[in-house]
C-alpha positions as CSV (number, residue, x, y, z in Angstrom):
1,M,-17.4,12.2,-32.7
2,Q,-20.6,14.1,-33.3
3,Y,-23.7,12.9,-31.5
4,E,-27.4,14.0,-31.7
5,F,-27.4,14.2,-27.9
6,P,-25.2,16.0,-25.3
7,H,-22.8,13.7,-23.7
8,F,-20.0,13.4,-21.2
9,R,-16.9,11.1,-21.5
10,L,-15.1,8.8,-19.2
11,D,-11.5,8.3,-20.5
12,R,-7.8,8.7,-19.6
13,V,-8.5,12.0,-17.9
14,D,-10.5,10.1,-15.2
15,F,-8.2,6.9,-15.3
16,L,-5.0,8.8,-14.7
17,K,-6.3,10.8,-11.8
18,G,-6.6,7.6,-9.7
19,G,-8.9,7.4,-6.8
20,N,-10.6,10.1,-4.8
21,S,-9.4,10.9,-1.3
22,Y,-13.0,10.7,-0.1
23,E,-16.0,9.0,-1.7
24,N,-17.7,12.2,-2.9
25,Y,-14.7,14.5,-3.1
26,P,-13.7,14.4,-6.8
27,D,-9.9,15.0,-6.5
28,G,-9.5,11.8,-8.4
29,G,-11.4,10.1,-11.2
30,I,-12.7,7.0,-9.4
31,V,-14.6,6.9,-6.1
32,T,-13.0,5.4,-3.0
33,S,-15.4,2.4,-2.7
34,S,-13.9,1.1,-6.0
35,F,-10.6,-0.9,-6.0
36,G,-8.6,-3.1,-8.3
37,Y,-8.4,-0.7,-11.2
38,N,-5.3,-0.5,-13.3
39,A,-4.1,2.5,-15.4
40,F,-0.5,1.4,-15.5
41,T,-0.2,-1.6,-17.8
42,K,-1.3,0.5,-20.8
43,P,-1.3,4.2,-19.9
44,G,-4.4,5.9,-21.2
45,W,-6.5,2.7,-20.9
46,L,-8.2,1.2,-17.9
47,S,-8.2,-2.5,-17.0
48,N,-8.3,-4.7,-13.9
49,A,-5.2,-4.9,-11.8
50,P,-3.2,-8.2,-11.9
51,S,-4.5,-11.0,-9.8
52,Q,-2.8,-11.7,-6.5
53,G,-1.6,-15.0,-7.9
54,N,-1.6,-18.4,-6.3
55,I,-1.4,-18.5,-2.5
56,V,2.1,-19.2,-1.3
57,T,1.6,-22.3,0.8
58,A,3.6,-23.2,3.8
59,S,3.1,-24.0,7.5
60,L,2.6,-20.4,8.6
61,P,1.6,-18.7,11.8
62,T,-1.2,-16.0,11.8
63,G,1.1,-13.0,11.4
64,V,3.8,-13.5,8.7
65,G,5.2,-10.3,7.3
66,I,5.5,-8.1,10.4
67,S,9.1,-7.4,9.2
68,F,11.2,-8.1,6.1
69,G,14.9,-8.0,5.5
70,L,16.7,-7.5,2.2
71,G,20.4,-8.3,2.2
72,K,23.2,-9.8,0.2
73,G,24.7,-13.3,0.3
74,T,28.0,-14.3,-1.1
75,I,26.7,-13.4,-4.6
76,S,22.9,-12.9,-4.8
77,Q,20.3,-10.9,-2.9
78,K,18.8,-12.6,0.2
79,V,15.2,-12.0,1.4
80,M,13.9,-12.9,4.8
81,A,10.5,-12.5,6.5
82,V,9.5,-12.5,10.2
83,G,6.2,-14.0,11.4
84,V,4.4,-14.3,14.7
85,N,1.7,-16.5,16.2
86,D,-0.9,-15.5,18.7
87,S,1.6,-15.9,21.5
88,Q,4.0,-13.4,19.7
89,D,6.6,-16.1,19.2
90,G,9.0,-15.3,16.4
91,Y,9.3,-17.3,13.2
92,F,12.0,-16.7,10.5
93,Y,11.7,-17.5,6.8
94,T,13.8,-17.3,3.7
95,M,11.8,-16.1,0.6
96,S,12.2,-17.1,-3.0
97,E,12.6,-14.0,-5.1
98,S,10.8,-15.5,-8.1
99,T,7.9,-17.3,-6.5
100,G,7.6,-15.8,-3.0
101,D,7.7,-19.3,-1.5
102,L,8.6,-19.1,2.2
103,T,10.9,-21.6,3.9
104,L,10.8,-21.8,7.7
105,V,14.4,-21.9,9.0
106,G,15.0,-23.4,12.5
107,S,12.5,-23.4,15.3
108,A,10.4,-20.5,16.7
109,D,11.9,-18.1,19.2
110,T,9.5,-18.6,22.1
111,A,11.6,-16.7,24.6
112,H,10.9,-13.3,23.2
113,D,7.9,-11.4,21.9
114,Y,7.7,-10.0,18.4
115,Q,5.0,-7.6,17.3
116,L,3.9,-5.5,14.3
117,G,5.0,-1.9,15.0
118,F,7.6,-2.9,17.5
119,T,9.8,-5.3,15.5
120,D,12.1,-4.2,12.8
121,T,14.9,-5.8,10.6
122,V,18.0,-4.3,9.1
123,F,20.9,-5.9,7.1
124,Y,24.4,-5.0,8.4
125,K,27.8,-6.5,7.8
126,G,26.5,-9.7,6.3
127,A,23.8,-10.4,8.8
128,F,20.2,-9.6,9.7
129,Y,19.3,-7.9,13.0
130,T,15.7,-8.2,14.1
131,T,14.4,-6.5,17.2
132,S,12.0,-8.3,19.5
133,K,10.3,-6.3,22.2
134,D,13.2,-6.6,24.6
135,D,16.2,-8.0,22.7
136,I,17.9,-8.3,19.3
137,C,18.1,-11.5,17.2
138,Y,21.2,-11.8,15.1
139,Q,21.2,-14.1,12.0
140,L,23.6,-14.7,9.1
141,Y,22.4,-13.7,5.6
142,D,21.1,-17.3,5.0
143,L,19.6,-17.7,8.5
144,T,21.8,-20.7,9.1
145,S,23.3,-19.2,12.3
146,R,21.0,-17.5,14.8
147,D,21.4,-15.8,18.2
148,V,18.0,-14.8,19.5
149,S,19.5,-13.0,22.5
150,W,22.4,-11.2,20.8
151,W,21.9,-8.0,22.6
152,V,21.2,-9.1,26.2
153,T,23.1,-12.4,26.5
154,T,25.9,-12.2,23.9
155,K,26.6,-8.5,24.3
156,G,25.6,-8.3,28.0
157,K,23.4,-5.3,27.7
158,S,20.2,-4.4,29.6
159,S,17.0,-5.6,28.0
160,L,15.4,-3.2,25.5
161,N,12.3,-1.3,26.7
162,S,9.4,-3.6,26.0
163,F,6.9,-0.8,25.9
164,S,8.5,1.1,23.0
165,P,9.0,0.3,19.3
166,H,12.6,-0.6,18.2
167,P,13.2,0.8,14.7
168,Q,16.7,0.5,13.3
169,V,18.8,2.2,10.6
170,V,22.3,1.8,9.1
171,Y,24.0,5.1,8.7
172,G,27.7,5.9,8.1
173,D,28.5,2.2,8.3
174,I,27.1,2.0,11.8
175,H,24.0,0.2,13.0
176,Y,21.6,2.2,15.2
177,I,18.8,0.9,17.4
178,A,16.0,2.9,19.0
179,D,15.1,2.1,22.6
180,G,12.6,4.4,24.2
181,R,14.3,7.8,24.7
182,Y,17.7,6.4,23.7
183,I,19.5,5.3,20.5
184,H,22.2,2.6,20.8
185,Q,24.8,1.8,18.3
186,N,26.6,-1.3,16.9
187,D,29.9,-0.4,15.2
188,N,30.9,-3.7,13.5
189,G,30.3,-5.7,16.7
190,T,31.4,-3.0,19.2
191,V,28.2,-1.9,21.0
192,S,27.7,1.4,22.7
193,T,24.5,2.3,24.6
194,Q,22.7,5.6,24.9
195,V,24.7,7.4,22.3
196,L,21.8,9.8,21.9
197,D,19.3,10.7,24.6
198,L,16.2,12.6,23.5
199,G,15.4,13.4,27.1
200,S,13.1,12.3,29.8
201,D,9.8,10.7,28.7
202,W,10.5,10.7,24.9
203,V,9.6,7.5,23.1
204,I,11.1,7.0,19.6
205,T,8.5,5.5,17.2
206,E,10.4,5.5,13.9
207,M,13.8,6.3,12.3
208,V,15.0,6.8,8.7
209,V,18.1,8.0,6.9
210,Y,17.3,11.1,4.8
211,N,19.4,14.0,3.4
212,N,22.5,12.6,5.0
213,L,21.0,12.7,8.5
214,I,19.0,10.4,10.7
215,Y,15.4,11.5,11.0
216,I,13.8,10.4,14.3
217,A,10.0,10.5,15.0
218,A,9.2,10.5,18.7
219,E,6.4,11.4,21.2
220,P,6.6,12.1,25.0
221,Y,4.6,9.1,26.2
222,Y,3.7,5.5,25.4
223,N,1.0,5.8,22.8
224,Y,1.2,2.7,20.6
225,S,-2.5,2.8,19.8
226,A,-2.3,6.5,18.7
227,V,-5.2,7.6,20.9
228,S,-3.3,10.7,22.0
229,H,-1.8,13.5,19.8
230,G,-0.5,17.0,19.9
231,L,3.1,16.6,21.1
232,A,4.9,14.4,18.6
233,K,8.1,15.7,17.0
234,I,10.6,14.9,14.3
235,F,14.3,15.2,15.4
236,T,17.4,15.2,13.1
237,W,20.8,13.8,14.2
238,D,24.1,13.4,12.5
239,G,25.0,10.0,14.2
240,Y,27.8,11.3,16.5
241,S,26.9,14.6,18.2
242,D,25.8,14.5,21.9
243,S,22.5,16.0,21.0
244,F,20.0,16.2,18.1
245,I,20.4,19.0,15.5
246,D,16.8,20.2,14.9
247,E,13.3,19.4,16.1
248,Y,10.0,20.0,14.4
249,A,6.5,19.7,16.0
250,V,4.3,17.5,13.9
251,N,1.4,16.8,16.4
252,H,0.3,13.3,15.4
253,R,2.1,10.1,16.3
254,I,4.2,8.9,13.4
255,S,4.1,5.2,12.8
256,A,6.2,5.0,9.7
257,M,8.6,7.0,7.5
258,Y,9.8,6.1,4.0
259,V,12.0,7.9,1.5
260,F,10.8,7.6,-2.1
261,K,12.3,9.7,-4.9
262,N,14.2,11.7,-2.3
263,V,11.0,12.8,-0.6
264,L,10.4,11.9,3.1
265,Y,6.8,10.4,3.4
266,V,5.2,9.9,6.8
267,W,2.2,8.0,8.1
268,T,0.0,8.7,11.1
269,A,-3.2,7.0,12.2
270,K,-5.3,9.4,10.1
271,Y,-3.3,10.3,7.0
272,M,-0.1,10.0,5.0
273,G,1.9,13.0,3.8
274,Y,5.4,14.3,3.3
275,F,7.8,16.3,5.3
276,T,8.3,19.8,3.9
277,G,11.4,20.6,5.9
278,S,9.4,22.2,8.7
279,T,6.0,20.5,8.8
280,I,3.9,17.7,7.3
281,K,1.8,18.3,4.3
282,N,-1.2,15.9,4.3
283,L,-1.8,14.0,1.1
284,Y,-4.1,11.0,1.6
285,P,-6.4,9.7,4.4
286,V,-5.8,6.3,5.9
287,S,-8.0,4.1,8.1
288,K,-5.4,3.0,10.7
289,Q,-1.7,3.1,11.6
290,I,0.6,1.9,8.9
291,Y,4.1,0.4,9.7
292,R,7.3,0.1,7.9
293,S,6.6,-3.6,6.9
294,Q,3.5,-2.4,5.1
295,I,5.4,0.0,2.7
296,T,7.5,-0.8,-0.3
297,E,8.3,0.3,-3.8
298,T,8.8,-1.2,-7.3
299,S,8.2,-0.3,-10.9
300,D,8.5,3.5,-10.2
301,S,5.7,3.4,-7.7
302,M,5.3,3.3,-3.9
303,Y,2.9,0.9,-2.3
304,F,1.4,0.8,1.2
305,A,-1.2,-1.4,2.8
306,D,-4.1,0.3,4.6
307,N,-5.9,-2.5,6.4
308,T,-7.1,-4.7,3.4
309,T,-6.4,-2.2,0.6
310,I,-3.1,-1.9,-1.1
311,V,-2.6,1.7,-2.4
312,R,-0.3,2.4,-5.4
313,Y,1.2,5.8,-5.5
314,G,2.7,6.6,-8.9
315,S,2.0,7.8,-12.5
316,P,1.2,5.5,-15.4
317,Y,3.4,7.6,-17.7
318,L,6.8,9.0,-17.2
319,T,6.0,12.7,-17.0
320,G,2.7,12.4,-15.2
321,Q,1.7,13.6,-11.8
322,F,1.8,11.0,-9.1
323,R,-1.7,9.9,-7.9
324,F,-3.2,7.4,-5.4
325,H,-4.7,4.2,-6.9
326,R,-6.7,1.7,-4.8
327,W,-4.9,-1.0,-6.6
328,Q,-5.5,-4.3,-4.8
329,Q,-8.0,-5.5,-2.2
330,A,-6.9,-8.4,0.0
331,A,-9.2,-10.9,1.7
332,A,-7.9,-10.0,5.1
333,A,-5.8,-7.3,6.9
334,V,-2.4,-7.0,5.4
335,N,0.5,-7.5,7.8
336,G,3.2,-6.6,5.3
337,I,4.3,-6.2,1.7
338,C,7.7,-6.3,0.0
339,S,9.2,-6.4,-3.5
340,P,11.7,-9.2,-3.6
341,A,12.3,-8.8,-7.3
342,T,11.8,-6.1,-10.0
343,E,8.1,-5.5,-10.6
344,A,7.1,-8.2,-8.1
345,L,5.0,-7.7,-5.0
346,F,4.6,-10.1,-2.1
347,I,1.5,-9.7,0.1
348,C,1.1,-11.2,3.6
349,T,-2.3,-11.2,5.2
350,T,-3.4,-12.4,8.6
351,G,-5.9,-15.3,9.3
352,A,-7.5,-17.3,12.0
353,S,-5.0,-20.2,11.8
354,N,-2.5,-19.1,9.1
355,G,-2.1,-16.1,6.9
356,G,-2.8,-15.9,3.2
357,N,0.3,-15.0,1.3
358,Y,0.4,-14.0,-2.3
359,M,2.9,-13.2,-5.0
360,I,2.2,-10.9,-7.9
361,A,5.0,-11.6,-10.4
362,N,4.5,-8.4,-12.4
363,V,2.7,-5.4,-11.0
364,N,2.1,-4.2,-14.5
365,G,0.9,-7.5,-15.8
366,A,-2.5,-8.5,-17.3
367,G,-5.6,-8.3,-15.1
368,S,-8.2,-11.0,-14.6
369,G,-11.6,-11.7,-13.3
370,A,-14.4,-9.1,-13.2
371,L,-14.4,-5.9,-11.1
372,T,-16.9,-3.0,-10.9
373,F,-15.8,0.6,-10.7
374,K,-17.8,3.7,-9.9
375,F,-16.8,7.1,-11.3
376,N,-17.5,10.6,-10.0
377,K,-21.2,11.4,-10.3
378,R,-22.5,14.1,-12.7
379,I,-25.0,16.5,-11.2
380,F,-27.4,18.4,-13.6
381,P,-29.3,21.6,-12.8
382,R,-32.5,20.1,-14.4
383,P,-33.8,16.6,-15.0
384,V,-32.2,14.6,-17.9
385,K,-32.7,11.1,-19.3
386,V,-29.9,8.8,-20.5
387,R,-30.2,8.0,-24.2
388,G,-27.2,5.8,-24.9
389,Y,-23.6,4.7,-24.4
390,V,-20.7,4.6,-26.9
391,I,-18.0,2.2,-25.6
392,N,-14.4,2.1,-27.0
393,V,-12.1,-0.8,-26.1
394,E,-8.9,-2.3,-27.5
395,G,-10.9,-5.0,-29.3
396,I,-13.2,-7.5,-27.8
397,A,-11.8,-11.1,-27.5
398,T,-13.3,-14.3,-26.2
399,G,-14.5,-13.9,-22.6
400,Q,-14.0,-10.1,-22.5
401,Y,-16.7,-7.6,-21.8
402,V,-17.7,-4.2,-20.5
403,D,-20.9,-3.7,-18.6
404,C,-22.0,-0.1,-18.6
405,G,-24.8,1.4,-16.5
406,Y,-25.5,4.2,-14.1
407,I,-27.0,4.8,-10.7
408,D,-29.6,7.6,-10.6
409,H,-30.8,9.9,-7.9
410,T,-32.9,7.1,-6.3
411,G,-29.9,4.9,-5.9
412,T,-31.1,2.4,-8.5
413,L,-28.8,0.8,-11.2
414,R,-30.3,1.7,-14.6
415,A,-29.8,0.6,-18.2
416,N,-26.9,-1.8,-17.6
417,K,-25.7,-2.9,-21.0
418,R,-23.0,-5.5,-22.0
419,F,-20.5,-5.1,-24.8
420,G,-18.8,-8.5,-24.9
421,Y,-18.0,-11.6,-26.8
422,S,-18.9,-15.1,-25.7
423,T,-20.1,-18.4,-27.2
424,G,-23.4,-17.7,-29.0
425,N,-22.7,-14.0,-29.2
426,T,-20.3,-13.4,-32.1
427,A,-21.5,-10.1,-33.4
428,M,-19.2,-8.2,-31.1
429,Q,-16.1,-10.3,-31.7
430,G,-13.1,-8.2,-32.5
431,K,-15.1,-4.9,-32.3
432,S,-13.4,-1.9,-30.7
433,T,-16.5,0.4,-30.6
434,W,-20.1,-0.3,-29.8
435,R,-23.1,1.9,-29.3
436,F,-26.1,1.1,-27.2
437,D,-29.3,3.2,-27.4
438,V,-31.2,3.5,-24.2
439,S,-34.9,4.2,-23.7
440,G,-37.5,4.0,-21.0
441,T,-35.4,5.4,-18.2
442,I,-36.8,7.8,-15.7
443,A,-35.7,11.4,-15.4
444,T,-32.9,12.1,-13.0
445,N,-30.6,14.9,-12.0
446,K,-27.7,12.5,-11.2
447,I,-25.7,10.1,-13.3
448,D,-23.3,8.0,-11.4
449,P,-21.4,5.8,-14.0
450,Y,-21.2,2.1,-13.0
451,I,-18.7,0.1,-15.1
452,T,-17.7,-3.6,-14.9
453,L,-14.6,-4.8,-16.7
454,G,-14.2,-8.6,-17.3
455,G,-11.7,-10.9,-18.9
456,D,-8.7,-8.5,-19.1
457,V,-10.4,-6.1,-21.4
458,Y,-8.8,-2.6,-21.9
459,L,-11.2,0.3,-21.9
460,Q,-10.3,3.5,-23.8
461,S,-13.5,5.6,-23.2
462,I,-17.2,5.6,-22.6
463,D,-19.5,8.4,-23.8
464,V,-22.8,8.7,-21.9
465,L,-25.5,10.4,-24.0
466,Y,-28.4,12.2,-22.4
467,E,-31.1,14.8,-23.2
468,A,-33.1,17.3,-21.1
469,S,-36.4,16.1,-19.8
470,E,-39.5,18.0,-18.8
471,S,-40.5,15.2,-16.4
472,K,-40.3,15.7,-12.7
473,L,-38.0,13.7,-10.5
474,N,-39.5,10.5,-9.3
475,N,-38.5,9.8,-5.7
C-alpha cells in the first residue's frame, strides 16, 4: 500500500520472532515485559494466548506439582501428581486427562520429606516410583497400593542421602536412582546399590537418557541453591560399566535436562541452552533454577516455567525456526506443568494455603480477555512526528478491538486509538482495515509501539505513519 508518509510495519516478521531475550535487545519481535501473546493459533497473525481455564478445585496443599508421573494402566494412560505442604509431607493425586481434576488418594506421607528439586517420579513395570529426600515410595499405576518406605524398609537398604537430589531414569529395562555420588539400580525388583560411583564428593543433580546413554549432571559439593559454580560436569554412562564413559566440564550447576526433538536441553540458574556434544550453548536467560517438573512438551512445542512465566519454545509453522514466546503469566510461582493429553497443559502454582491449578484444554485454542504488548522501539536519527496508523485484522466482531499507540522518548503513551466494535459503535463492525490520522503529537526520536488486543481479535499488521519534524525534542 502506498502512503503519503514514510512508515514502518508490525506484522508476521515481528510475531514469528517471539520474545526478546532481554528487554532492549531485539533478537525477537516483542519485548520481554510483554507476555500472553500467541502466534500459534493462526500462523502469521497475532492474538492473545488461550486463557488458563477454570481453576481445578480440590483440597490441595501449597505445593502441588513438584513431580508428575505418566504411566499405563491396564488399558489407558495414567497420570499422577505429587504435592507437598509447608512441612514437606507428601500428597499423591490421580489426574483427569480431560479436565485436570485432581483426586487425592490415601493419606499424606508424614514420615518422609518431599521437595521440589529433590523429588522425582518414574513409571516402571506397572508402578510409580517417587523419591522422597531419604526413601522411595512405590505405588501401583492407579495409586491403590502404596509403600512409602519401599527402599529402606521393604528392600532393607540404607536411607538415601537427604542432602542431594534423587533424579531417576529407566534405561535398558532397568530403573536407576541417583543418590549423591552413587547410582543404584532396580532390575524388576532386584535392587543393587552403588552400581556407579562418580567418586568422592560428587553430587548428582540430574539424569536423562539420550543417544542410547545415561547423561548425568553432577557437581563436587552440595549446592542446591546454586550459589557456587565453576566445577559442574556432565558424565555419560552405559548402565553397566564400572565407570563412566566421558566427562564434560560445564561450569554452572545443572538443575534440569530434557530431550526435545533429539536435542539435549539443559537449565541452570541463569540460562537454558543445549548440549553440543562437548559444551553447553546458551540460548535463553532465566530468572531462577528450573526443575524437571517445570518442563513439558505438547503440540510440537516445549514449555518451561520460569517463576510465574510459562515460556513456549517452538515455531508456529512447520518449517520455521524455533523461538521463545512468553506465552502465559500465572498469578503465582509455578511448581510444575505437564501435558496429560494432546494439546493440553496443566499448570500448578503455589499459594498461601493452597495452590491455584489450571487446565488449558487446547494450547492452540482461542484467546480471551485483553493484553497489551510492546514491540521493539524504532530509533530515528532526527525528530519525527507520528501521523497515523493503518490496522489490519481478520474482521472486527462484537467485543473485539485493537488499541494502537506508542511511547515516545519522554516515556509517555501518545495517540492511543481504538479500532473495535461495541454497542453504539457499529461503523467498524466486520471491517478488516481501519486508518486513524494522528495530529498534535510532539516531536520524538523514538517510537515504541504499544498494542492492546481484546476479545480474541486476530491482528495481521499495523503500519505506523510518520514524517520528519523540524521541532526540537521536548524533554
